[in-house]
Each structure stands twice: as structure tokens, then as C-alpha cells.
N, C-alpha and C positions, 0 to 999 in steps of 0.2 A: 454263426452262432447267434441265436436270438437274444436280444437284450430287452428286458421288460422293466418298466418303471414300477415302483412299489405301490402305486395307486391304481394299477390296472383293474383290480377287483373292487375298487372303491369309487368308481366313476359316479359323478353326480347325476341326479335324476334328470337334469335339464338335457342330458344327451339324448334321451328318448324323444324329445320334442323336435329334434332336428330331422329334416327330410331324409328319406332313404337315399336320395340322390347324393346328398352331401356326405352321407356315410360312406358311399362307395367312391367318392371323389375326395381324396385326402387333401390335395392342394386347395380346393374350394372350401373345405371344412376349416383348414387352418387360416384361410384368408378371412373367413367370417369371424373366427375366434380372435384374430388379431385386430379386428375392428374395435375401436374404443368403446362403442356401445355394448358390443357382445362381451368385452372384457369385464365391464361392470356387471353385466347380467350374470356371467358365469362366476358363481361364488367360489369355485374351486381353482380359479386362475392363480398360478404360482404358489399353490399350497403344497406341492410335492417337489422334492429335489430331483433334478434331472440326472439320471444314471449315466447317460453319455457324457455329460459335462463333467461329472465327478470322476469318472473312470478313465477318461481319455484326455487328461491334461487341459481341460477347459474348452475342448472342441466339441461341438454339438452337431449331429447330423440332422436334427430337426429343422434347422434353419433359424432365421431371425424371429420367426413367429412361434417359436417353441413355447408351449403353455406351461412348461415346468420351470422351477426356480433354478437359476444358475448361481448357487452359493447361498450361504446362510443369510447374507444381508438382504437378498431379494425374496427370501421365503416369507409367505404370509400365513397367518393362522387359518385353520379350516372353519367352516360354518359352525361346528360344535365347539369352537375355541380350543381345539386340540392342535397338535403340531405333527408334522410328518415323523413317524416313529424312527426313521433313520437319521433324523437331524440331531444336532448337538443339544438343541433346546429340549427336545423330548427326552433324550437320554439323561439330561441333568434333572428334569422334573421327576423321572423315574427313580433316579438315585436318591433324590430328596425324600420322595414318598417312602422308599424302602428304608431309609435311615431315620425316618420319623422327623425329618427336618433338622437333624443334629448338625449337619454341615452348615446350614444357614445360621443356626444359633452360634456355632463355634466361630464363624467368621466375624460375628459382631462382638466377640468377647474382648472388650476394651477395658483396660485398666489404666486410664489416663489420669494422673494426679497433678499434672501441670495446669495451671490456670491460664486462661486466655484473657490477657489484660485489656480491659476496655479503656479507651483514651479518656483519662480524667474522671472515670466513674468506677465504683465498686460493682463487681458482677453479682447480681442477686441470684438466689437459688432458682433454677428453672429457666433462666434467661440465656444460659450458655448450653449449646448442644454440640454433640460430637457426631459427625457423619462418617460412617464406616463403609468400606468397600469402594472408595473413590479410585479412579485411575491414578496410578503412581506418577504418571508424567504431569498431572495437573499441578499448577501453581495457584497462588492466591487469586490472581486475575482470572484464570480459567474457571475457578470455583465461583467467583462473583458473577461471571457471565452466565454460568449454568443456573444459578439461583435467580438471576434477573429474568432469564427466559422462562423459568417456571412461575414467575410472578411472586416470588418470595420477598417480603420486606425484611431487611436485616440491618443491624447496626454496624457490625464489623465482622470480618472474615479472615481466617488464617489457614493456609494450606502449604505444607512444605513438599517440594518435589522429592519423590522417593518413598513417600508414606502412603498408606492406604486410608488414612484418616484426615479429616479437616475439621475446623472449629468455627462455629457461627454464634454470635450474640445477637439478641433481639431487643427491641425497644420495650416490649411489654409481653406479659404472659399470653395475651390473646394472639399476638403475632407468632410466638413460639408454638402454640398449640396448632395453629393453622399450618405452619411449616412442617410440623411432625406428621400431621395427617396427610399432607401432600407428598412428602418425601419418603416416609418410612415404607419400605417394601417396593419402592419404585425401581424398575429395571433401567439400567443405564448401559454404558458401553460394555462390550464383551460379556453380555449376559450377566452382569453383576447386579445383585439385589441390594439396594441401598438400605442401610440400617441407621436409625437415629437413636442416640442415647445421651444421657446427661454427662457433663464433665464434672469430675470430682474436684471441687474448688480447693485451692490452697491460698494461703495468705503470704504476701511478700513483706508485710510489715512485722517488725519485731513484736509490737504490742499484741497483734493478733496471735502470733505464735506463742507468746507467753500465756495468753488467755486460754489457749487450748491445751497448754502443758499442765499435766497433773504432777503433784509433788511426788507421788509414788509412780515413777516412770517405769519401774520394772513390772508393774501390774498391767493387765490388759485394760485399755481405756474403753469406757462405755460410750454409746452414741451421743449421749448428752455432753460428753467432755470434749468432743472433737468438732462441734459446730454443725451448721445446717447441712453442709455437703455430706457428712457421714450419716446424718439422719435420713437423707434421701436414699443413700445406699441401703441402710437397714430396712427402710420401708419397701424398697424394691425387692429385697430378698424375702421378706416376710409376706408380701402381697404380690401375687403373680398377675392379678387382674388390674390393669391400668388402662382405662378407656381413653384418657387424653394423651397417653404416650409420653407424658412429661418425665417419667422416671425410667430408669434403666430396665428394660423388659426382662421378665423371667429370671431374675437373679443373675443378671448378665455378668456382673463383675466378679463375684466371689464363688462362682460355680465350680466347686471341687478342685480349685487350683491352689496348691501350696508351693512354697519355695523348694521344699524337698522334692516334689514331683517335677519341678522345672529343672533343677540343677542335677539331681540324681534320679532320673526316671526309672532306673533298674533296681533301686534300693529295696523294693518290695520283694524281689526275687532272692532265692538262696544263691550263694556265690557260684555253685556248680551250674545252676541254671543260667546265670549271667554269662558264664564262659560258653555254654552251649549256644546261647542266643548270639553272641558275638561271632562264634565260629560259623554259624549259618549265614550271618550277614557278610562275613568275609568271602564265603563261597559264592554268594550271589554276585558280589563285585568282581571276583575273579572270572566268573563266567562271561562277564561283559568283555573282558580282554580277548577271550577266544572268539566271541561273536564279531567283535569289531575288527580284529585283524583279518578274519575271514572275509569280511566285507571290503576291507581296504586293500586286500591283495590284488596287485595289478593284473589286468587281463593278459593271458598267455604265460603267467608265472605260476608254477606249481605251488600248492599250499604247503606251508612248512610241515615237517613231520610231526611236530608236537601238536598241531591242530588235528591232524588225522588220528592221532592217538588219544585225543581229548575225550572221545566217546567212551573210552574204557574207564575213565575216572570221573564220570558225571559232567562232561563238557568243561572240566577245569583245564586251564593251560598247563598246570603242573600240580603236583600233590600238595595239598594243604596239610602239613604234618600234624599240627595241633595248635593250641593257644596256651602259652606259658602263663601260669597264674602269678599274680602279684604276691610277694611275700607278706606285704602289709596291705590290709584291705580297708581299714578305717583310719581316718586322719592322716592319710599318706601324703597330702600335698604340702610341699615345702614353699609354695608360693600361692597366695590367695589375693585376688583383686576384688575389692568390695566397692560397689557403686554407692553413691550418695544421692539420696532423693527422699521423696515423701511416701509413706505407706498409704494404704487404702483409707486409713483413719486420719490422714493428714499430718502424721507425726514425722519429724525429721529422722531418717533411718539410714543406717549403714548396713548393707547386705547385698542381695542379688535382685536384679530385675525379674519380674514375674512373667516376662515374655520378651518379644522382639519389639524394639522401638519403632521400626518401620510399620508394624501392625498397630501402632497406637498404644503400646504398653510402656508406661513410665513408672508404674508403682514399684517400690522397692520394699522388700521384707527382710527381716533379720535372718541370718543363716542358722536358725535353730533347727535341729534335726537333720542337717546335711552331713552324712557320715564321711564325706571326703575331706571336710574341713577339720584341721587340728584344733585341739582345745586352746592352744596359745593364740592362734589366729582369731578364733572366735572371741576370746577375751579382749584382745586389742580392738576388734570391731565394736564391741560393747562399750569400751572406754571412750572411743571416738564418738560414738552415737550419744552417749551421755553429755559429752562436751558440747555437741552441736545444739542441744536443747536450749542453751543460753547464749550461743554465739550471736553477736550483732551482725555478722556478715552472712549474706544469703547463700542458699544452696544453689547449685548449678541448675538452670532451667533449660531443659533440652529443646523446648519449643522456641524460646526467644534467644537461645545461645548467650545467656547472661547469667551472672552469679559468680560466686567465689569458690566454695568447696565442691570438689568434683569426685575424688576417688581416694581410697586407701589401699595400699599394697603392703602385704606382710610377707617378708622373705625370711626363711629359717635356715640356719646352718647347723650341721650335725657333726659330732665326733665320729671317728671310725667305729663301725659296728658291723655285725654279720646279720644275715637273714634270720638266724635262729633267735635273735633278741627282739623280734618284731613286736612281741606283746608289751615290752617295756621301751618302745622306741622313743617315746617322748622324753625319757630321761637322758637321751643322748643329744638333745637339742641344746646347744650352748651359745648360739648367737642369733639375734633377731634384728633385722633391718626394716624400719618403717618408712614408707614413702607416701606422703600425702600430696595428691595432685590438686593444684588450685589454679585459678585464673586471676591474676593481679591487675588485668586491664581495667582501668577506671577507678582503681582503689588507691588510697593514699599509702605511700610506702611506710610512713610511721605507724599507721593503724595496722597494716599488715604485719609489721615486725612485732608489735605488741601482741597481736593475736596468736602468731605462731609460737611466741615464747610461752604464752599461757598454755597452749596445746602441748608443748614439750613438757611443761610441769605436770600437766594432767597425765600424760603417758608415763612419766617417771613415778608419780604417786600411785597410779593404778598398777604398775608392774610390781612395785614393792609391797603393796598391801595384799596381793594375791598369795595364796598358800597352796602349793609351793610358789615362790616368786617367779615372775615371768622374765626370761632373759631379755635384755635390751642393749644392743650394741650401738646403734646409730639411728637418727631420725632425720629425714631429708624432706624438704619442700621442693616439689617439682612444679615449675611455672609453665602452663600449657594453655594457649589461647585458641586452639583449634576447636572445631565443632565436636569431633569424636573424642572420647577419652583415650583412644589409642594414640599416644604421643610419640613423636619421632625420638630416636635414640639420643639426639643431640639437644633435646629440650633442656633449658638451663635449670640448674639446681640453685635456687635463690638463697636458701638458708640450710645449713648443715649443722646438726647437733650430734656430738659424739659422747660416748660414755666417759664419765669422770673417773680418774684414777683414785688410788688410796682407799679402795673399798667402798666408795660412795656409789650408790645406784642411780644417781641423777644424771641429767644431760646438760651439757654446756655448749653454747654456740661457738663454733670455731671462727677465728679471725680470717683465716685464709680459706677460700672455697676449695676444699679437697674432696675427692670422691671416696666416700666410705665404702668398705667392703666387708663381706662376711665370707666364711669358708665352709665348704662341704667336702665329703670324701667319697670317692668311688674307686673300688679295687685298691684300697690302701694308698691312693694318690690324693693329695690335698689340692683343692681347687679354690682359687680366689674369685669371688663373684661380685661384680659391680651392680649398682641399682637396676640398670636396664638390660643387663646381659641375659642371654638365653641360657637356661639350665633346666634339665629334665625335672619335672615336678615330683616324680616318684623315684627317689634315689635308689632304693633297693631293687626295684624292678628294672631300673636303667642299667644296673650292673649285669643283669641277665641278658638284657637287650644287646649291650656292647660285646659281651662274651659270645653271643650267638653270631653277631656280625663278623667278629674276628675269626671264628671257626669256619664260617662259610666262605670267607674271603680267600682262604688258601695262602696264608702269609708265610714269609720266610726271610732269611737274611738278605736275599737278593731281590726283595720286593720294594717297589716304589709305590707308596700308598697315597692317593689323592683323597683328602677328607674335604668333601664339598659341602658348603653350608655348615662349617665346623663349629660355629658358636664360640664357646670358651675353650674349644679344643679337647673336649672330653673324649670323643671317640679316638682321635689320633693319638692323644697322650696315653690312653689306656692300652693302646695296641703298639706303641712305639718300640717296646722291647722285643717285639716279634718281627719287625721289619727293618729294612736298611735305611729308609728315609720316609718321612711324612711331610706332605705339602698340604696345608690347610688353607681354605678359602672362605672368607666371611666378609659381609658388607658392613657389619656393625664395628666401628672403630674401637668402641669401648670393649667389645667382646674380644677383638684381636689383641688388645692390650692385656686383657685378662689371660688369653691363651699363652702369650709370650711370658707373662709373669708366672703362669702355672708351670710352664716348661722349666723355668729357672728354679722355682720352688722345689720341684721334684727331681732336679738334676738331669733333665732329659735334653740331649744335645742334637738329636737327629730329626728335629722338627723345624719346619719353616712355615710361618703363618703370613698370609698375604691379605691385606685389607682391600676390598673392592667387591663389586657385584660379580657374581660368578660368570654371568653372561658377557661381562666386559673383559675379564682377565684370564678365563680358563683356556681360551684358544692359544694365547701367547705363552702361558705357563707350560702347557703340554708340549707346545712346539719347542720351547727352550729346553725343558728337562729331558724330553725324549730324544731330541736332536743331540743333546749333550751326551746322553747315554749311548746313542748310536756311535757318536764320535769317539767315546771312550772305548767302545768295542774295537773300532778301527785302530785306535792308538795302541790298544793292548796287543792286537795282532801284529802291528808294526813293530812293537817292542820285542815280541817274541822272534820275529824275523830278523830284527837287528841284532838280537843277542846271539842267534845262530850264526849270523855273518861274522860277528866279533870272534866267536869261538873258533869258527873255521879259519879266520885270518890268523888267530893266535897259533893254531896248529901249523899253519903254513910258515909262520915266523919261527916256530921252534925248529921246523925241518930246514929252514933256510938261514939259520944263524951263521952258518959257515960261509954263506954267500953274501948276505946283506951286512952292511956296516951299522954301527950304532945310530947314525943319523937317519938312515933309511928306516930302521926299526922304529925309532921314535916318531917319525913322520906318520907311519901307519897307525901307531897308537893314538896320535893326536887326531888323525882323521876320524878314526872310529869313536874316539872319546867325544869329539864335538858333536857327532851325530847322536850319541846317546844322551848328552846333556840337553840338546834341543828337544828330544822327545820328552825328557824329564820336565823341562820347562812347560811344555804344552800340557802335560798331565797336571802339573801344579796349578796352572791357570784354570783349567777346567774343573779341577777339584774345588777351588775356591768358589767358582760360580755355582757348582752343583750341590754343595753342602753348606750347612749353616752351623757354625760353632762346633764343628766336628774335627777331631784330630785323628780319626780312623784312617786306615789306608784307603787308597783309591777303590771305589765301589763300582760294580757293574750290575745294573738292575735289569735282570732278565724277565722279571715278572712285574707287570704293571696292573694295579688294581685300583678301583675307585669305590668309595663308600659315600653315598649321598643321603643326607637327612634334611630334606627341604622343608619349608613351612607348608601350611595346609594347601596353599595354591599350587604346590608342585614346582618342578624345575622350569626355568625359562626355556622357550624353544631354541634359543641360541645354544644354551648349555647342552640340550639334548642332541643337537646337531653335531657339536664337537665330540661328545661322547660316542656317538654313532659312527662318525667318520674317522676316528682315531684308531687305526688298524692294530696298533700294539696293545690297545686296551682289550683284554680278552675276558675279564671278569668284572662284574658290577654288582654290588650289594646295595639294594634300594631299601631304605628305611622310611616308612611313611606313617604319619599320624592321620592321613586322610586317604583311605584306600581308593576313592574315586580319582584323585589326582595321580596316584600311582598307576592306575589302569590307563588313564589318558596318556601319561608319559611313556608307559610300556608299549602302547600302540605304535608310537613313532619309533621306538627302539627295536621293536620285534617285527614290524611289517617288512616283507621282502621288497627290494628295490626293483623298479621296472626298467625296461630297456631305455625308455625315454623319461626324462625328468620334466614334469609339468611345472610351469611357472605360475605363481599365484595370480589370480585375476582380481585386481583392485576394484573393478567396476561393481562387484557384488559384495563389497565389504559390509554393507548394511545388513546382509543376511546372516553374517557371523554372530550378530548379537543374539539371535534366536537359536543358535546351535548349542548342543550340549558340549561338555568338555571332550567327550569321546568323539563327537562329530568333528570338532575342530582338529583333533589329533589325526583323524582319518584324512581330513583335508590337507593338513601339513605334511603327512607322510608321502603324498604324491610329489611334493617338491623336494624330498630328501635326496641328496646326492647319492650316487650309486655306492653302496657299501654293504658289507656283510651284516645281516641283522643279528641281534641277540635272540636267544631262546630262553624261556623260563625253565628253570631247573627244579626249584622247590620253593615253598613259601611256608611261613610260620607266623602266627600272631603272638604278640606279647602284650599282656594286659597291664598297661600303665595307668589306667583310669577306671578302677572298680566303681561300680554303681552307676556308671554312665554308659551310653552306647558306643563310646569311642574306644578304639583299640589300635595299637601299633601293628603294622604289617611289614614283615621283612621278606624280601624276595631276592633270590639269587638268579642273576642273568649271566649267561655265558655265550661264547661263540668260538 
């Protein structure tokens, strides 16, 4: 088969000047072309990608003198400054031209409100610049080296690893203008195009903040009220033509982005269209399961039957039945986490980030117009924001990892209600827990205590002045010194305020640090929730989710149910009345405490909750419980055989009364009785081990079922391995808030085992970083011990998050 390079019909004119002898003598021709002089004379040298090199794993039959480029790094532009049409550079240029440059502009859409502090000096307008599209692996030192190589004079530089943006300050406007002209639009590593924009400055001094604060904080501030930085933004928005590049180009910051668009991107659609959009998205993810299991199926092993039948249902692994709608569409969240930061106008704000921090977005805007946020949560965010306008303590700086105020979390607890009252759902909110996250590192304890007491008074006053008044049960200060706002579950609660008794709506600080709680209801069960415990954010939709999981699990009195990643025990407790025993596993100690408390509150005695990482404890738990269950079966059989023996002996005794004396008869009874008592003791010991706080008779679990509800990252590989290799586990219900992680886990659960198990190759671990979750799952499935694979039976979506792209996916797996 002939293989022809893409430039065969675009040969340079210089070829005609070569002698006919050289044309007929290929080695001589290549020898002359490989000469350094001819290499410089031939302007088309290395301007085309070598098809042999590209198609045959880096091997080239042309030899070392090949005139074609071996890879993108070696490729050169053509004489007309164009690139090989098959190259990634040319494809990227074509996409940019097709989209009108929208991608380039979008990449530089930076909303950075954190200031880059110059050492000992105030940053003047125009002297601080933001560089966008830098390599994520770069640090400050690498950015300094890059600027030095480009001959850029700078005052200070800051670049955090893991971000696309870096910050530079200059000594003068002239230096800044020179840098912008030299760097803006420059191509750097991985074909990235560097963008330069202004940093929106903010002040760290209280006096500066007070000066920019208007008395009418509820009205929108004009550019003149927020200082020079906001004037720069307003000018950049109104004036698209900036020759010196000192302003943010083409309205970069505020271009059509609102907090409503970021938080609830589907809010502009009708709810029926949202459901259809989510269903299509779920179908696309499920098709990945079919494709990846087909790829991962070992050589010599037949494809599973469900893959062969997938063509009949649109390449889906199983039928996607529907997407269950949420009973409550607006204001459904019972937990809202509000970031603390500066708005684009430089105002201290409590709300949501306008984008991803790693992309250089730190601007925070109020949650106005976000339909998923409840009225009560929005009101408390506004109260906190008003308080921050006058607070002497600084807001958290995401660049310098310093500051005090970090985050506000509002958790709501509801009275029992049905889906039919969704229109008046707010009337059922009876408890509210406020959690303010701070960083006390470097701050005086006395000043911190005074400040949080003032904030407690502000929350109390704000809740009582609203009409109708806002419920307020407790207020907690969480001390967290980490970089991310995602605090570990054991972060200390420095100050706790609880609701006063005797009808007073105020808060008082407790002397002893106790963990406050609120309560919510699912399926007429009452759940106690601690500040950091997981609980589904959409209560009414969660009822539908758990009912679906229970129906698909095939539960019964002889069922042993493993509730993996159980949180506060909501799934296991709501299904406990339908099974013989529930074993819940959760790594959050506070959540396990809540689960045990919830079992006591609701009088449920057939649940056992274990604290630990699922990957650490599930193997031993399954071994103990299932081994005990098997031993119970053996004991039961032994008891039946023993009972038959006793009855037979009694019949013999009755027939032999005239032969045996009383002593002989009693000895037989004693012998049989001792055997029966020994069996009874074994049963009692196993019953104590196998049940928790249960006075029921000895149970034999013939049906073993697992329901998993993992976090977005999915199940740990060790957990998947235990579930796959536990032969008595025949049914698995997987509940996922991230369909991509479900697909990755299902690849390992559903891929047939090969005759030989391949061991992992640690020499190529560095390649795993660039593999997708599905690719990693295919790789791990090769080392899965021989076991019977699961097969997808059916799937269904449950919309717990209206107005957002997210949707819960439930899949039933059997074998």
C-alpha cells in the first residue's frame, strides 16, 4: 500500500532546479538535501509532518535524512507563514478563525479582584498586570526566568502552581507598556497564546475600604465610588480600542457573565427542557460504559451479552428509563455555601465566585437571581455582607493565603411535609444553622472573640427584623487554616452560639464547646444533622431517590444491606424496616455519630454503623458478616439434624423403657441435652456478633445487597475490588452525583475477567496522570482477580439539582 505525504502536490519550486540524475537517484537526492547548506536553501525543509512517523509509532522508513517533520515540535512554518494543514497548529488556527476568535477571548476572561501586594509600596493603576494562559506547572521562579529571557523589566512577580494566571508589577508605566506589547499574543508552550490584562486592585487597609463604601450599600455603586481600579474596568468596557494595551481588552471582565449564569446555567430553560437536556447528557455518559467495556474485554473472552444487545437501544448498556423530576424546583437547597471576597467593583461581598479560581477568577457576586437558593439563605448572606463592610478584620486573600473571613454556610432544617406542599415549602423551615469559616492564624484571640460576638448580634438582629422572621437555631465559628475553603470534618469549632430560651430570639455563647444540630425529615423519619455532616441538599427529591433505590434493591426480611458511604445513615435508616440488617460505612466520624443518634431517635435497632474509610474496612466487614451468615446456615442445619437425632432417641427410649433403667435413660437425656446446649451457646455468641441492639430471633441472611452513594470522585479501587470479588453479593445499586465516575467504576465492575491476571506496571505510572477516568478503569480491570462480572440492568436519573447541569444517576447492577 502506497503511503503519500500531504505535501506531495505542494512541492517547492526549488525541486525543478535539481538535476534529472538526482531525481532518479533517491539516495543521492536525500544526501544532498541532508547537507546543511541545502537544508537552509530548501525553504520547505521540515514544513510537513511525516506520515510514516505519525502512523507507525515513531518509526520512519525514510531514514535519518527524512525531510519531513517528526512531530509537532520539529515542524516549521512554510514560506507563506502557513502550517501543515494536518498539524495541530493549523487545526487550532482554523477553529479560531471559524469561531471568530471567541476561544482566544474566552481564555483570557479573567476576573481577578485580589491585589498583588508590592513590598512596601502601593500599587498604582496600570502598574499591575495579569498574564493569562501560563503553564499550570509554572511557579513564581519559572515565570521570573521567562520574563528575564524575554528582556522584560519588572518589580515583583507572583505565580501559584496549578493556576493559568500570574501577576507582575512594574516600576513605571513605560515598562508596563513595553511588556504588554512584547507579551500580549505571544505563543508559549503547548501552543498557548499569552494574554495580558489589568488586575482589579483592592485595598487591604480599612481606611481605603471605608472610603470606597457608600452609605447606601444596597444601591449599585457607580465607578466613581469604587476607586481607580473600577474606573479602569468601566473604561475597558466602554472603549474597545486600546492601543497601549494597558486596559483589559474588549470588555474582558464583565462580558455577559452573571452569577446566575455561572451557578444555574440552565435557568433560562423551561423545566421540561432541562429534564430533556439532562437525559441526553446521561445517555452520552452511559454510552461510554458500553464502549469502554468493549475495549477492556480481554482477548479470547466473549463480549458480554448486554454489549451485543446494546445496538438495539442506541449503544446504551441498559435502558435509561427516565429522569424523575424534583417536586421543588426553586429554592430547594437546604445547604448553601457562600464565598467571601471582593466584587468586580471592589466591594466586600458574600455570594458565589464568577468562575474557577485556577483560571484566575476570584470575583464574588451576590446570589441575586439564583433560583436554587432559598430566600432564608439569601437573607443571611446579605446580613453577613452588610456586617463585613465595617469589619476591621480582612477578607481571605486567595493569592497570598491570608486574611480572616472566608465563607458562610447556611443549613436549614424542615418539619415533616409531603411533596404536595412544595409551593409553601418555606413555611416548613423551622431550624437554621449558620457556620462562618475563618482563619484565626496571626490574629489576637481577644479581638477575634469580640468580632464574632458582634457578628452574632448582627445575625440575631437581622433575623428578628425580617418579616416573616428568619429561624435561627445556632451560629458556629469554624477555624480553618488551609488554603482551600473545603475544611476537613475535624476542623475545630472555636465559638458556638445557641438560641436563647424563654422566647428570646437572640444568641448566646455556650461555655462548653458542644456541637449544635438541626433536624430534617425524610419519609417520616427524623434526622439529626451536625454542622459538617453530609445530607442531601434537596429533601423532597431525596425521598424519591431513596424509594427508587429500595425498590430496585429487591429487599426483604432475609436481606443483609450494606450502605456504603452512608453519611448520616439516611439510605439505610429509611430502608431498615424492609431488611433484616443494615451495615453502614462512613469515614466522617461526626456523620457516624449522627447516624447512630438517628437510629436511636427513630427506634431503629437493626442498623450497625462503622466509622472508617470504605476501602479500609469493607473487606473485613464483608468477610466477618458473610462468614458469620454462612456459619449460621451451618449451625441451623446442625440444629435440625440434632433435633432429629434427639427425637429419634426419644422414640427409642419410649420403646426401650422396659429394658433400660432410670439411670440409663437419664444419661441419654443428659448426653443429648448437652449437645443441644452447646449448639445454643454457639448461636448466642454469633447472634451477639452479627446483630446490633437487636432482640430478634436468630436471622439467616440469604440475600446480600449493597447500595453505594459515593462522593463525586467515585468509589476507591479497593472498594470496587471487594465488591467485585465477593461472590455472595449478587445485586448492587449505584447512586451517583457524577455520572462520569459511575461509568469509570462500572467499567471495573462489569468487564469480564481474563484467563490471566495482569499485574500493574509501576514503571509507567507517570503516564496515568494523562489518562481519563475511563482509561484508568480499563487499565485496572486487567488486574482484577478472576470473578463473575456484574451486568447493567437498568438506569434512571433523579433531578436533585434543578437549573444546573447536575443530575443523580441510579443504576442497578446484577450477576
